[in-house]
A tleap script that builds the chain and sets N, CA, C and O, in Angstrom:
source leaprc.protein.ff14SB
mol = sequence {
  NMET THR ASP ARG ASP PHE ILE ARG GLN ASP
  ASN ASN TYR ARG THR LEU LYS ALA PHE GLN
  LYS ALA GLU CYS VAL TYR ASP VAL THR TYR
  PHE PHE ALA ASN LYS PHE LEU GLN LYS GLY
  ASP ARG THR ILE ASP GLN MET CVAL
}
set mol.1.N position { -8.810 15.912 9.994 }
set mol.1.CA position { -9.435 14.599 9.928 }
set mol.1.C position { -9.922 14.224 11.322 }
set mol.1.O position { -9.163 14.279 12.289 }
set mol.2.N position { -11.144 13.857 11.414 }
set mol.2.CA position { -11.708 13.450 12.690 }
set mol.2.C position { -11.728 11.931 12.770 }
set mol.2.O position { -11.487 11.239 11.780 }
set mol.3.N position { -12.019 11.424 13.961 }
set mol.3.CA position { -12.108 9.976 14.150 }
set mol.3.C position { -13.223 9.379 13.295 }
set mol.3.O position { -13.128 8.229 12.865 }
set mol.4.N position { -14.268 10.144 13.051 }
set mol.4.CA position { -15.373 9.640 12.228 }
set mol.4.C position { -14.923 9.417 10.784 }
set mol.4.O position { -15.415 8.507 10.117 }
set mol.5.N position { -13.992 10.242 10.298 }
set mol.5.CA position { -13.482 10.068 8.935 }
set mol.5.C position { -12.619 8.820 8.832 }
set mol.5.O position { -12.599 8.160 7.793 }
set mol.6.N position { -11.913 8.498 9.898 }
set mol.6.CA position { -10.987 7.370 9.881 }
set mol.6.C position { -11.703 6.038 10.081 }
set mol.6.O position { -11.379 5.055 9.415 }
set mol.7.N position { -12.668 5.998 10.988 }
set mol.7.CA position { -13.391 4.756 11.287 }
set mol.7.C position { -14.851 4.951 10.903 }
set mol.7.O position { -15.645 5.497 11.670 }
set mol.8.N position { -15.186 4.497 9.712 }
set mol.8.CA position { -16.560 4.602 9.225 }
set mol.8.C position { -17.160 3.209 9.113 }
set mol.8.O position { -16.444 2.207 9.120 }
set mol.9.N position { -18.447 3.161 9.011 }
set mol.9.CA position { -19.162 1.885 8.933 }
set mol.9.C position { -19.868 1.695 7.603 }
set mol.9.O position { -20.907 1.037 7.545 }
set mol.10.N position { -19.320 2.262 6.528 }
set mol.10.CA position { -20.008 2.161 5.242 }
set mol.10.C position { -19.618 0.909 4.443 }
set mol.10.O position { -20.100 0.720 3.327 }
set mol.11.N position { -18.759 0.064 4.996 }
set mol.11.CA position { -18.362 -1.209 4.386 }
set mol.11.C position { -17.654 -1.056 3.051 }
set mol.11.O position { -17.640 -1.999 2.261 }
set mol.12.N position { -17.073 0.090 2.776 }
set mol.12.CA position { -16.305 0.290 1.564 }
set mol.12.C position { -14.870 0.634 1.952 }
set mol.12.O position { -14.534 1.799 2.169 }
set mol.13.N position { -14.030 -0.397 2.036 }
set mol.13.CA position { -12.674 -0.204 2.541 }
set mol.13.C position { -11.822 0.655 1.621 }
set mol.13.O position { -10.851 1.255 2.083 }
set mol.14.N position { -12.148 0.736 0.342 }
set mol.14.CA position { -11.335 1.527 -0.585 }
set mol.14.C position { -11.413 3.030 -0.322 }
set mol.14.O position { -10.541 3.773 -0.772 }
set mol.15.N position { -12.409 3.480 0.375 }
set mol.15.CA position { -12.529 4.905 0.681 }
set mol.15.C position { -11.853 5.277 1.999 }
set mol.15.O position { -11.763 6.459 2.332 }
set mol.16.N position { -11.381 4.294 2.747 }
set mol.16.CA position { -10.707 4.580 4.008 }
set mol.16.C position { -9.346 5.221 3.753 }
set mol.16.O position { -8.609 4.795 2.864 }
set mol.17.N position { -9.021 6.232 4.527 }
set mol.17.CA position { -7.732 6.921 4.386 }
set mol.17.C position { -6.574 5.953 4.632 }
set mol.17.O position { -5.558 6.019 3.940 }
set mol.18.N position { -6.714 5.069 5.597 }
set mol.18.CA position { -5.651 4.109 5.901 }
set mol.18.C position { -5.389 3.186 4.710 }
set mol.18.O position { -4.235 2.885 4.404 }
set mol.19.N position { -6.442 2.738 4.042 }
set mol.19.CA position { -6.279 1.878 2.874 }
set mol.19.C position { -5.613 2.635 1.739 }
set mol.19.O position { -4.728 2.101 1.070 }
set mol.20.N position { -6.034 3.880 1.515 }
set mol.20.CA position { -5.472 4.675 0.430 }
set mol.20.C position { -3.978 4.929 0.653 }
set mol.20.O position { -3.194 4.877 -0.294 }
set mol.21.N position { -3.587 5.198 1.883 }
set mol.21.CA position { -2.170 5.416 2.192 }
set mol.21.C position { -1.372 4.123 2.043 }
set mol.21.O position { -0.258 4.134 1.520 }
set mol.22.N position { -1.939 3.014 2.502 }
set mol.22.CA position { -1.259 1.731 2.363 }
set mol.22.C position { -1.087 1.360 0.895 }
set mol.22.O position { -0.063 0.789 0.517 }
set mol.23.N position { -2.071 1.676 0.071 }
set mol.23.CA position { -1.990 1.391 -1.357 }
set mol.23.C position { -0.878 2.214 -2.012 }
set mol.23.O position { -0.181 1.717 -2.897 }
set mol.24.N position { -0.709 3.457 -1.588 }
set mol.24.CA position { 0.382 4.297 -2.106 }
set mol.24.C position { 1.738 3.717 -1.727 }
set mol.24.O position { 2.647 3.666 -2.556 }
set mol.25.N position { 1.879 3.280 -0.483 }
set mol.25.CA position { 3.136 2.680 -0.029 }
set mol.25.C position { 3.426 1.412 -0.827 }
set mol.25.O position { 4.566 1.182 -1.231 }
set mol.26.N position { 2.407 0.591 -1.057 }
set mol.26.CA position { 2.578 -0.630 -1.845 }
set mol.26.C position { 3.036 -0.311 -3.264 }
set mol.26.O position { 3.955 -0.945 -3.782 }
set mol.27.N position { 2.388 0.678 -3.896 }
set mol.27.CA position { 2.728 1.038 -5.275 }
set mol.27.C position { 4.176 1.499 -5.388 }
set mol.27.O position { 4.882 1.096 -6.313 }
set mol.28.N position { 4.627 2.339 -4.456 }
set mol.28.CA position { 6.008 2.825 -4.480 }
set mol.28.C position { 6.984 1.682 -4.236 }
set mol.28.O position { 8.019 1.598 -4.898 }
set mol.29.N position { 6.666 0.807 -3.299 }
set mol.29.CA position { 7.535 -0.335 -3.010 }
set mol.29.C position { 7.625 -1.266 -4.209 }
set mol.29.O position { 8.711 -1.736 -4.548 }
set mol.30.N position { 6.493 -1.537 -4.855 }
set mol.30.CA position { 6.475 -2.404 -6.031 }
set mol.30.C position { 7.336 -1.813 -7.149 }
set mol.30.O position { 8.137 -2.519 -7.761 }
set mol.31.N position { 7.166 -0.521 -7.411 }
set mol.31.CA position { 7.950 0.146 -8.450 }
set mol.31.C position { 9.444 0.079 -8.125 }
set mol.31.O position { 10.255 -0.265 -8.984 }
set mol.32.N position { 9.800 0.407 -6.893 }
set mol.32.CA position { 11.198 0.403 -6.482 }
set mol.32.C position { 11.806 -0.994 -6.626 }
set mol.32.O position { 12.885 -1.147 -7.198 }
set mol.33.N position { 11.119 -2.004 -6.110 }
set mol.33.CA position { 11.651 -3.366 -6.132 }
set mol.33.C position { 11.856 -3.866 -7.551 }
set mol.33.O position { 12.858 -4.522 -7.832 }
set mol.34.N position { 10.936 -3.571 -8.441 }
set mol.34.CA position { 11.061 -4.057 -9.814 }
set mol.34.C position { 12.017 -3.232 -10.660 }
set mol.34.O position { 12.543 -3.730 -11.656 }
set mol.35.N position { 12.249 -1.990 -10.287 }
set mol.35.CA position { 13.135 -1.121 -11.062 }
set mol.35.C position { 14.600 -1.274 -10.642 }
set mol.35.O position { 15.484 -1.318 -11.497 }
set mol.36.N position { 14.860 -1.354 -9.341 }
set mol.36.CA position { 16.228 -1.266 -8.850 }
set mol.36.C position { 16.818 -2.580 -8.347 }
set mol.36.O position { 18.016 -2.637 -8.071 }
set mol.37.N position { 16.032 -3.614 -8.222 }
set mol.37.CA position { 16.555 -4.903 -7.784 }
set mol.37.C position { 16.581 -5.867 -8.967 }
set mol.37.O position { 15.773 -5.759 -9.890 }
set mol.38.N position { 17.511 -6.803 -8.924 }
set mol.38.CA position { 17.651 -7.749 -10.039 }
set mol.38.C position { 16.509 -8.753 -10.038 }
set mol.38.O position { 16.011 -9.159 -8.987 }
set mol.39.N position { 16.110 -9.142 -11.239 }
set mol.39.CA position { 15.060 -10.149 -11.374 }
set mol.39.C position { 15.510 -11.442 -10.706 }
set mol.39.O position { 16.679 -11.820 -10.797 }
set mol.40.N position { 14.594 -12.111 -10.043 }
set mol.40.CA position { 14.905 -13.355 -9.361 }
set mol.40.C position { 15.428 -13.160 -7.952 }
set mol.40.O position { 15.680 -14.139 -7.250 }
set mol.41.N position { 15.595 -11.930 -7.527 }
set mol.41.CA position { 16.077 -11.637 -6.177 }
set mol.41.C position { 14.953 -11.892 -5.179 }
set mol.41.O position { 13.832 -11.421 -5.370 }
set mol.42.N position { 15.247 -12.630 -4.126 }
set mol.42.CA position { 14.228 -12.920 -3.111 }
set mol.42.C position { 13.727 -11.671 -2.415 }
set mol.42.O position { 12.612 -11.646 -1.893 }
set mol.43.N position { 14.552 -10.635 -2.407 }
set mol.43.CA position { 14.173 -9.400 -1.729 }
set mol.43.C position { 12.926 -8.787 -2.339 }
set mol.43.O position { 12.137 -8.163 -1.629 }
set mol.44.N position { 12.731 -8.955 -3.652 }
set mol.44.CA position { 11.538 -8.411 -4.318 }
set mol.44.C position { 10.286 -9.031 -3.695 }
set mol.44.O position { 9.353 -8.316 -3.332 }
set mol.45.N position { 10.265 -10.356 -3.573 }
set mol.45.CA position { 9.110 -11.033 -3.000 }
set mol.45.C position { 8.883 -10.611 -1.554 }
set mol.45.O position { 7.743 -10.430 -1.127 }
set mol.46.N position { 9.968 -10.456 -0.803 }
set mol.46.CA position { 9.841 -10.088 0.599 }
set mol.46.C position { 9.327 -8.670 0.761 }
set mol.46.O position { 8.538 -8.399 1.667 }
set mol.47.N position { 9.756 -7.770 -0.091 }
set mol.47.CA position { 9.312 -6.375 0.016 }
set mol.47.C position { 7.864 -6.208 -0.416 }
set mol.47.O position { 7.085 -5.511 0.233 }
set mol.48.N position { 7.518 -6.852 -1.512 }
set mol.48.CA position { 6.163 -6.704 -2.041 }
set mol.48.C position { 5.227 -7.595 -1.269 }
set mol.48.O position { 4.029 -7.625 -1.552 }
savepdb mol mol.pdb
quit
């Protein structure tokens, strides 16, 4: 991956590698928080 791949000027943030990785982290965190923590726990809101 070159710097040009990471910082592009095409105005489409969904194609950025950083956005795609952040979205994966969010999805895993959301799944974990809703599966393993009790409903109504403040930790769910803080994590997500």
